[in-house]
N, C-alpha and C positions, 0 to 999 in steps of 0.2 A: 391732526395736522401739526407738524413741528416746523416752525419758521426756520429759514436759512440762518446759519450762524457762521460768521467769518472768524478765522483764527489767524492772528499775526505772529509769526515766529521771528524772534530776534536772534541772529547768529553773531557771536563774538569770535573774532579771529585773533588768536594770541600770536604775538611776535616774540620769538626767543632770541636773546642776545648772548653771544659767547663772551663770558667775562674773563676768560683765561688770557693773560697778557701775551702768551705765546701766539695766540691767534692774531693779535694785533701786530706782533713782530713779523709773523710769517706772511701776512696778507697786506699789511700796511693800512688796514682799515678795520672798523668794527664789523664783525661777521654777524648777520642776522638771518633768521629763518622763520617764515610765516607758516602757521598751521594750515592744513587743507580745510577748505570749506565747501559745502555743497554748491555745485554749479547751477545757477538759475536757468530755467528753461528758456527765458529770453534775457540776453545779456543786459545788465544795468536796469533790470526791472524788478519790482516787488512781486510780480505775479508768479504764483506757483503754476505747475502744470495743470492742477485742478481748476484754477481760476481762468487760465487761458482756454482750457477746454470748454468751460461753462460759457465764456464769452463768445466762443465760436458757435456753440450749439444755439445760444440765444439769438445770434444774428442770422445764422444760415438755416436753422431748422424752424425757429419761432419767428424769423423775419423781423427782428427788432433792430431798427437803425441805430447808429452809434450815439446820436444825441439823446435818444430815449434810454439807451442802455446806460449812458453816463448817469442819468437820474436814478436808474434802478440800482446801480452799484452804490451811489451816494446814500440811498435809503437803507442800504444794508450796512453802511458804515465805512465804506471804502471810497476815497475820492480819486478814482481812476478817471483820467481825462478822456474825452472822445478821440484825441490824437493817439493816445496809447491804445485805446480799444480798436482803432482802425489799423494800427501798426502790428499788433500781435498776430492777427490771422496771416498777414503777409509773411512775417518771419517764420511762423509755424509751417506754412506751406513750403517756403523756400528751403528751410533748414532741416525739416523733418519729413515732410510728406511727399516731396517731389520724387524721390526714388520709388516710392510705392506707386505713385501715379504712373511713372514711366513703365513699371512692371505690369500694371493693369493695361496700359496701352499695348504692350507687346502681346499680352494674353488675348486681348480683344481682336487684334489683327490675325491671330492664329485660329480664330473661330470661323465656322462655316457660314454664319449668317450675322449681318450687322444691320441694325435699323438706324437711320440717320435723319436729322432734321436740323434746322437752324433758326435763330431768333435774334432780333436786333438788340443792341445794348449801347448805352451812352458812356463814354469815357472822356472826362473833361480835358485831359492832357492831350488827347488826339483831336485834331481840328475837324475831322469828318463828323458829320451830324450823327452817323450811325457806325458802330462797329458790330460784330456779330459773334455769338457763341454758336459753335458747331457741336451738336449733341449726338453722341453715338452710343448705342446700347446693344447688348447681346440679344440673340434670338431667344424665344421662349424655352427651347429645349437645351440650351447650353448648360454644361455642367457647372461652370463658373460664371455666374451672372455679374455683368459689369455695366456701369453707366459712366460715361466720360463726357465732361464739358471742356471744350477747347476754345479758348478765346482767340479770335482772328480779327485783324483790322478791317477786313472787307468780307463781302459775300461772294468773292470771285473764285474762279477755278483753282488758283494757286493755293488757297487755304485748304480746300478739300484734298487736293493732290498731296500737299505736305502731310496732312494728318493720316490719310489712307494710303500712303505710298506703299506699293508692293502688295496690296490686297487684291486677291484674285477670285474670291468666292461670291456669295450672294449679298448684294447691297439693296436693302428695301428703303425706298424714299417716297416722297410725294411727286416725284418726276421733275424736280427743279433742274434747270438746264445744265448745270455744271456736272451733275453726276453721270449722265450718259457719256461725257467726254473722258471719264476715267478709264484707262485701258485695262483689258484682261479680266474684268469682272462682269457678273451677270446682274443687270438692273431688274429689280422687282418693284412694281408700282402698287399704289394703294387704292383698293376698291372703295374705302371709306370716303376718299376724296371725290370719286366718281359719284357716289350716292349723294354726297353733300352738295355737289353742283346741281344735280337734278332737283334736290330738295329746295335749293335756293330759287330755282326756276318756278317750282310749285308755289312757294310762299310769295314769289314776285308776281303771281297772278296767272301763270300758265296752267290751265286745267285740261289741256288736251294731250299733248305728247309727253310733257315732263313727268306726270304721274306714272306713265307706262315705264319710262326709264328708271324711275325710282323704285318701282315695284320689281323690276328685274333684279336690281341690286339687293333689295330686301330679301328676295327669295334665295339669293346666293348666300347671304349672311345667315339666313335661317337654316339652310342646309349645313353650312359650316358649323353652326352652333351644336348641331346634333352629333358631330364627330370629335368634339373637343377632348373627350376622354380616351380616344383611340391612340394606339401607337402610330408613329409617323408613317410606317409602311401601309398600315390599314387605311389611314386617313387619305393617303395618296391614291389608293385603289378606289375609295369612295369618290374622290374628286374626279378621277378619270371616268367613272361610270355615271355620275350624276351632275357634277358641277360643270364639266366640260361641255355637255350639251346645252346647259343653261347659258354659258358664255357664248357658244356658237349662235344661239338664237338671239342673244342680245346684240352682238356685233352685226348679224344679218339684218336685224331690225334697224340699227343705226345706219347701215349702208343704204338700205332701201328708202330711207327718209329723203334722200336726194336734196332738193332745194326747197323742201317744205318748211323750213325754219329760217329765221334771220340770223346770219352768222354772228352778229355782234350782240344779240340778245342773250339773256341768261341761259335760255335753252340752247342757243347756238354754241355758247362757250362750253356747256356741259357735253354736248355731242362732239365738238371738236376735240375736247380734252380726252374723252374716251377713245375716239378713233386714233388720235395722235399718239396714244400710249398703249395701244393694243398689245404689242409684243411684251412689254413689261408687265401688263396686267395679266396676261396669260402665263407668265413665268411661275406663278404659284402652282401650276400643274406639274412642275418639274421635281418638286421635293415636298414631302409631307410635313417637314418641319417649318416650312414657310407659312406666313400668315396672310390672311386676306387684306389686312390693313396695316398701316404704319403707326398704329396707336401707341405702341410701346415707346417710340421716340417722342411722340407728341405729349404723352404723359410726363416724360422726363423734362421736356421743355417747359411745361407748366410750372415746375419748381422754380425756374428762373423768372418766369413771368410774375409769379406771386412775390418773389423777392424784389424784383425791379419796381413794383408798385410802392414798396416801402423804402428801399435804399435809394431809388431814383437813378443813381449813376455810381461809377467808380471814379475816384480822383485821378488815378494813374493807370498806366498799362500794367505795372506790377500788381496793382490791386485787382485788376480784372483777371489776370492770369491766376493769381492766388485764389480768387473766388472760384474759378473753374476747378482748380485742384481740390479745394476743400469740399465743394459740392460733390465732386466725383467720389471722394472717399466716403463721405457721409451717406450718399444715396446708394452707393454700392454696398456699404455695410447694411443699410436698411433692407435692400432687396434680397440680401442673403440672410436676413433675420439675425 
């Protein structure tokens, strides 16, 4: 194990003066010229690109908040303040990585399948109790895998419409109400959410109908697991032959329940959720590249949730936007190995 070692580079900038009297006569002043010096990655900062990168990785991958990172750098021999440490990522995002983020956004909107989810986040400079990150990822079979985190002030339709404007392919979500309002795209819903709701009813004490609903879902996921290695066309054929009859039986069972459950009970919410999202739940039968669950987006959301437990909040809107850009680049790099 070799401990980290910091190297401080001192740059001397020479200033040259023209001592020729003719210069003074021609220009009426002393002529000077300064030698070129390396441009710092962050203006007026001692931090090199390696230091800025390390501070970003420490915060956004290792989830170390600024006050703890300040102590970490102090122990290494550098007295970087937490104010500097919080400012570097913002400037790195705005001055260097925003164009890459925009390009990734264009590429994602050109793909056939997008998974989406959202999660709350606190920004002190915004008076609302909650702002939101909208998280969008590529489908499993996309050639270029992308994960994007977009900070929005609300969880309203306007934010989703702004980020997904012009998208007309498959959008897989948990069925949140703003997504079906987006025009010209196909909504695909998540069977894991259906199973989860029946499972909550089982753990809540329902030993009659809820286990049956959960078992239907379990059998669908079991079938799907056996087709994971197949090409998309073959998987779709298997779904048509085996999964579709299972779905037909499930929805027939739900419909025949009638009024045998309390609508506001956990079982009732599970049944109503499944019946209310039937069209989007069946959409997985349209394309073999689609997935039975929206877990890809949910896994990406967990990255923010873990960070939020440590950072707690962003001070400003700029900081929240920068966090989204940085996490997008870092997690996209990770998913592409």
